[in-house]
Structure formats: structure tokens, C-alpha cells
N, C-alpha and C positions, 0 to 999 in steps of 0.2 A: 382440525379434522380428527375424528376418533380413530384409534388404532384399528387397522384392518379395513377401514372404509375405503372403497374404491371410487375415485372421482368419475363424474359422468363423462368427461372427456380427458384424454391423455394429457399429461403435464410434461413440458420439456425437462430433460434430466437436470439441467443446471438450476432449475427452480425447486427441485425436490428437497424436502427437509425432513429427514427421519434419523432416528438413532441418537439424537442429541437432546432428548427431552430433559434428562437429569441436569445437564450443563445449562440448558436454557432456564430451568427452574432456579438454579443457583444464581444465575445472573439477575433474574427477576427479584429474588430475595434480596440481593445486594442493592437493587434499584429501590426496593421498598425502604430499606434502611437509609439509603442516601436521601430519599425524599423526606425522611425524618431527621435530617441534618447529622447523619452518621455516615459520612463519606468513606469510601474504601477503594483499594486497588485490586483489580482482578487480572490475573495473567492466564491466557489461554495458550497452551503449548501443543505441539504435534508436528508430525513430519509433513513433507510436501503433499498437498492434496487431502489432508486429514479433515478439512472442512472448517478451519478456524475462522476465516473471513465469512463463510456462509453462515456459521452460527451467529456471528456478531451482526451480520445483516438482518437476520431474523429477529434478534433481540432488539436492535436499535429501532426497527420498525415498530415493535411493540412499545418501546420506551417513548417514542414520539407520540403514539396514541395515548399514553398515560400522562402526557403533558410535559415531558422533558425536552430540552433543546439538545440536539446531538451534533457533535463536531468531530470530524475525522482528520487525522494526520497520518500520512503513509511514509514510512522510511523508504529511502531511495536505495534499493539493493545494488543497483548497477555501478554506483560510484559517481562522484562529481556533484553531489548535492551540497548546498550551502550548510553551514553549521546551524543546528537547531531546526532543520527543515520540517520535520513533522509538527513542531510547535508553531512554526511560522504559518503553516496551513491552518492550524486550529485557531490561532489568534486572528488571522485574517477573516475567518468565518465569524468569530465573535464580534469583530469590529464592523461587520456589515449590518448589524442589527440597528433598530430604530433609536436605541438609547445610548449609542456609542459616545456621544458628547458628554453625557452625564457620567459614563464610566471613566472617561479620561479625566474629568474633573476630580472624581473620587480618588484616582490614583495619586494625584498630587505630584511630588517629586519623582515617584516611580514611573510616571509617563515617559520621562526621558529615557529610561532603560528599556521600556517596551518599544519605544520608537527606534532603538537600535536594531531590533529584529523586524519590526513592521513599520517602515518609514511613514506609512499612511497616518499614524498617530500624530506625528509632527505636522503633517499637512492639515489635519483637522483642527488644530489649535495653534494660534499665534503665540499663546502664552505657555507652551510646553517648556518646562524649566530645563536648564542645562545640567549636565552630569557633574556632580562634585567629584573632584579628584580623590581617588581612593587607591589603596594598594590592591593587588590583583585578587586576593581572596575576598576582601571586603566588597570589591566591585562586583564579583560574580555573585556573592550572597545578595547584594542589592538587586541585581538583575533577576535572580530566581525569586526573591521576595516580591518583586513588582509583578512578575507573571502570576504567581500564586494569588496575589491580592486582586489582580484583574479577574481571575477565575472566580474567586469568592464574591466579588462585587456583582459579576454577571449572574451567579447562582442565586443571589439574593432576590433577583427578579423572576427567575425561573430555574428549576433544577437542571443540572447539566449532566450529560453523558459525554465523556471525552474518550475517543478511541485512538490508540497509536498502533498501527498495523505494521507487522514485520520488524519488530524491535531488533532482531538479529542483524538486520541490515542498517541499523541506525548508527549515528556517531556517539561517541562517549559523552560529550556535553549534553546531548538530548536525553540520554539515560540518566545523567546526574540531575538534570532538571526534573525528570520524572520522579526520581527518588525524593527530591525536595518537596515536590507538589504532593506526593503521596502522604507525607507527614502533615502537610498543612490543610488537608481537606477533611480531616477526621471529625470535625465539628461543622462541616458544611454540606449542603445538599448537592454533592458532586460524586459521581461514580466514574472512575477512570479504569479503562480496560486496555491491556496491551496484548498483542499476539506475537509469538515467536516460534521458530523451528528449533527444537531442542539440540539437534546435532550441530547445526551451524553455530548456535550460541556457545555450546560447549567447546568448540574448536577455535573460537576467537579469543586470542589473548587480551584484546582490548575490551570488547563488549561483554564477553562471557562472565567475568567476575562481577560486573555490575548487575547483569541480569540475574545471576545466582543470588546476589544480595537482595534484589527486589523480590525474588521468589520466596525468600525466607520470611519476608514481612508482608505477604499478600495472600489472597485466595488464589490458588493455582488449580486450573481445570485442564487436565491432561487428556487430549483426545486420542483414542485408539481406534482400531478398525471396527467397522460396523459388524454386528452379529449376522448370522445367516438369516434370521427372522427379519432383521432390518433390511437386508438386501432384497429379500422377497417382497417386503412392503414397498421398497424403492421401485422394483419392477412393476408391481401392481399399480402404483401411482403414475408410472411412466406410460404404460400401455393399457391400463384400464382392466387388466385381468391377471390372475395369479399364474406364475410359471415356477412352480416349486423346484423342478429338476434343473431348470436354468439357474435359479437362485443358488442352488447348491454348487453348481459348477463355477459360477462367477465368483462366489464367495471364496471357494478354494483357491482359485487362481489369483485373486486380487487381495486376499487377506482383509477384505472389507474396506479397502481404501476408497472413500467416497468419490474422489475425482476419477479414479480408474474405473469404478463401477459406472459412473456417469458416461465416461468416454466409450465404454463398450456398448452401452445401450444406445448412445447417440449414433454410433457407427452402424449398429444392427438396424436401426430405424431408417437411416438415410442412405446406406451404401448401395443397396439395389433392391429390386422388387421381390427377390427371393428370400429376403431376410426372415420373414415370418416362418417360411417352411424350414429354413436352416435352424431357427431357434427351437422349433418344436422337436426337431430330431437331434438338437445339440451339435449339428454339423457347422460349427463356427470356430474361427481362430481367435483366441484371446491374444491381443498384442503382447509382445515380450516385455514391454515397459510402457509407462505412461507416455514417455516421449514418442515412442513408435505410434501409439494411439493418436497422439496429437498430430503427428505427421500425416497419418492417414486421413484425418479430418481436414487438415489444410489442403490435401490433394483434391478434395471435393470442390475447392474454389477455383475460379478461372485463373489462368496464368498471370494476368495483370494484377489480380488481387493478391496472389501469393508474392509477387515481386514487391508490391507496395508494402505489405506487412513485413517482409524481410527488411526493407529499408527502415521501417518504423522501429523494428527491434534494436537497431543500432542506436537510435535516439535514446531509448530506455523503456522501462515498464510503462511510463506515461509519455505521451507525445502530443505535440501541438500541430493542428492542421496547417498553419502557415509554414512551420518548419518542414513538415513532411512535403508540402507542396513545392518548396524550393529544392527538394532532393529528388523529386520524380519529374517525369515528363508528362504527367497526367494533369489535365485541367481540373479546376476546382469542382465542377459539377460531377465529372467522372470520378474524381477522388472521393467525393461524398458517397457516390453510388458504391464504390469499392468498400468503404468503411461500413455502409449499411449492410452489405453482404456479410462482412466479417462479424457484425453485431448479431445478425440472424444466425450465423454459424456458432455463436457463443464464444468466439475467439477474442473479441474486443468489446468494450463498453464505453459509454460516455461518462465523463467525470461530472458529478453533480455540482451545480453552481459554478461551473468553469466552462464558459462557451468555447467551442472549438478545441477542447482538451479531451483526449481519449486515453484509455488505459487497457492493456492486455488483461483478459479475464483472470489469468493466473500467471504467477511468475514463471511457471514451467512452460507456458505457451510462448512467452517471450524468449526464454532461454533456449528452447528447442529451435525456434526459427533463427535465432542469432547463431547458434552452433552450426546450422546447416549452410550458412553463407561461407564461401571459400575465404580463407584467412586474408589473402591479398586484397580481395574486394572489401572485406570488413575494415581492414586498415585504411584503405582509401576513403571509405564512407565516413569513418570517424573524423578524418581530416576535413572532409567537406562539411560535416555537421558543425565542427568548430567554426569554420569560416562563415557558415550561414548564421549561426548564433551571434557571431561578432557583428555581422552586417545588420541583422534584424534588431539588435539591442544596442546599437552603437551609441545611442544617447543615454543609456543607463546600463552600462556594462557591469558595474560592481556586483549586483546580486547574482550575476551569471558567471562570474570568474571561475568558481569551482567547477561548474559544469563544463565550461570551455576548456579548462585545464585538463579535465578528465579525457575529453575527446582528443586533444592534441597529444596527450600521453599515449592513448591507445592507437594513435596514428603512426607511432614510431615502429621500426626505425626509418621507414620511408618518408615520414612526415617532416614537420618543421620543429627540430629540437629546441631552437631558440624561443619559439612561441610557447612550447611546452614548459620551459623553464620560467619564462616571464609570467605566464598565467598561474602556474603553481605558486610562485612567489607572491603574486598579487593576492591570490586566494588565501595564502597563509597570513599575510598582513591583515586582510579583512577579518579573518578569524581571531587574530589578536585583539582587534578593536571590539569584537563581539564577546570577548572573554572566553572564547572556545579554544583553550590552549592546546588540548589534545588534538583537536582537528587541525590547528595551525601546524603542530609538529608533523602531522602526517603530510601536509602539503609541502613543507620545507624539505622533508626527507625525499619526497618525490622529485622536487627540483634538483636536489643533490644527486639523486640516482641518474637523472637525465644527463 
């Protein structure tokens, strides 16, 4: 859409894309280079609500139109994710393709290492070789090399765009693997993009140094607030007409934070019938924070929907329909209706290529709802989530041990300390098998703390 052009019909605020044209063009330039086998790593930084994921959404849609295959991995900020979790999501996506068997054959001995992260590899081939005994450093190098080799083999069939969202919430092994892959894709048609919050990364003694090192050797796009002109364009595309005085007021109060701008416009649009008159006269209250804005939007939902989303926030940023159903007294049909309402409200979305899997539209939405649950109830819910996960995954607990350990830990002191110790220890041992030593150390420290 040309700058200043007004759409024929208003656009929901969550779908507006303005003020990031320069960064979008930078990513497209990187995509063009990667398509010519000059792969690279791009890092997109910014505070909460700066529009990092929205920028990548817009870019990956274009990359797909240009012929690239796009795969996402999201770091689990809440805690309890298995080691290498964003890479597991990416590899699973890769291995759903039609040529997966040929890729596994190409990996040769490396298939055994990839199978440690994604057991489906072993299930696809009876001839998957066993891992040769190596010392810890050699073994981890072999694992990293196998993952990089798989990416290069897949990219030989079609250029790849690999996205790792929320690196500040990732585990150190995942970041070390990213560092290795970034070196190995320089002559491959692969573009890797990571997003992170600067402050959270800087304050983390574990992930911060690795992210800083990655930033030194990559293209960094730092997102700042939208300009007043961008905010005015945002308003034009939302309501179909310019509101220059409103744009000035909103920009002053939000400092151009896209999420905050979106929240204000969404509230003014939906809160009541007098919104238009209040906007023209500027008689409106800008929420004191993004969280307060989110709370006001949540209040527009029926009480049963608010209750269900609160429970979902305890599960994590992403949540499964079956798990949520076990934690609420709402039937499946009614639960789906509630989630549909939350999707329409822009609070929740469906996870692509993952049936019955949902995700809060922004980490701040989940954090706000979680913080508003009384602490005693939160603690009890964590214990119940752990028990539900144990029951639903009783036949294949190992991949869930870290998640279950997290919930048992958060259920303390009123929960079951022995289960917290047991699962933290089991999760640590699994991380040792996966060569994720830093993550193993974290689990063992948690067990000792309990």
C-alpha cells in the first residue's frame, strides 16, 4: 500500500504494518543474498510491543511468496521448555516435508544425532546409525554439525528462512547451536532471523553474553518507537480517515510503541458507542501502561472466557486444547467458542500446522493475565497442570519432563516437593543425554534448591 493511502474499509489494529519499511527492506535484501547462496543471520531487537514479531510476520509472508520455505521456532519464556526447544520446532517442521526420507539418507551418521532432538527421525528409518561414543565437546560438535547439515540439505531443494523468536527466553544450548549454524550457512541459501528484547537479554547472565556475541557477527535491526507521522498513518488505516490531533496525543503518550498504539485504538473502537465523539474532542483516557490497556480489553470478554484464559496463562505462552480442557469445567464445544472469542479480540491465535495448539498474541497478554491470578490459586493451578501433563503423556513422559518439573516447582511450597525434585533431576539427566550441559546444570540446581 502506498504511503498515505487510506483503505476502503478499516483494518483491525493488530494487522496494521507501518513505520518498519526500512527494516523490511533490509530483510528483503538479506533474502535476496541468501537466495544467491550467501546466507546470513539477522537479529531484530526491541522492547516489549516494539513490533518485532509483527515485522517478521510481514517479511516471512513475502519470503514465502518469493519461493522460500519458512520455519519458526519460539523460545519458551515461561520456563520448563526442553533443551533446544526452538530448534526442535524448526526441525519437526522440516521433517514434515515430502523429501524427508532423502534428507535422512543424506545425513548419514548425523541422523543419529538429529534423532536425539527429534525422535521421529529414528522412526522414519530402521537403518538410523547409532551414535559413536565421543567426549562431551566432540559429541556436541557432532550434534551441531548434523543439524547444520540437515538445514543445508533441505536448502538445496528450496531456500530456507529460519526464525527463532524471543531469544532472550531461550536456553544457552539453543543459542550456541544458533551461533554454530550462523557460521555454517554463509555459502548456503539460508536466512536465519532471531528476535529478542534488549533489556531482558542484557540482564541475563546466561543468555546475555551469547546474544551479545551473536549481535557482533550479524545484521542487527533495532526497533524504536513509531514517528508521529507513522502513528497518524496507523490511525488512518485503522479507521479509514486521518485524525492528526489524535495522532499527536497518542504519539506523545505512547512514545510510538506499536502495541500500545494498537491497544488504544482497539479500545476506542470497541469500548462503547461514544468512542467516535470522544476521539474527535480528544476526551479519552490513555491507559497508564500496556498492561492496563490489555486488562481493559480482557474485561470486554464474558466472565467464563476471562476465567479460561487465566487458566491458559498458567500453562504458558502456548497451550494445548486437551490440557486446557482438563483444567476447566467447560465442555469442548463451549471451550472452542471461548477461544474463538479470544481470537476475535486479538488476545489469542492458533499455532500454524499444530492442531489444537493455541498461543497468546503477545507475551505481555499472557504475563498480564497470569499476574492477575491470586498467588494461592496460581500455585494450585501449577500443581494441577503438572498432574494433567503426567496423565496425558504417561506413555511418553521424557520429552515433557522439563515442563512438568517447572510446574511442580512453581506449585511450591504447598505442592509436592518430592515430585519437583524427581522431575527436575530427570529433566537434568535428559539434558545430559542431549549434550545440553548448561540446561542440565539449571535443572540440577533447581532440584538442589527444592
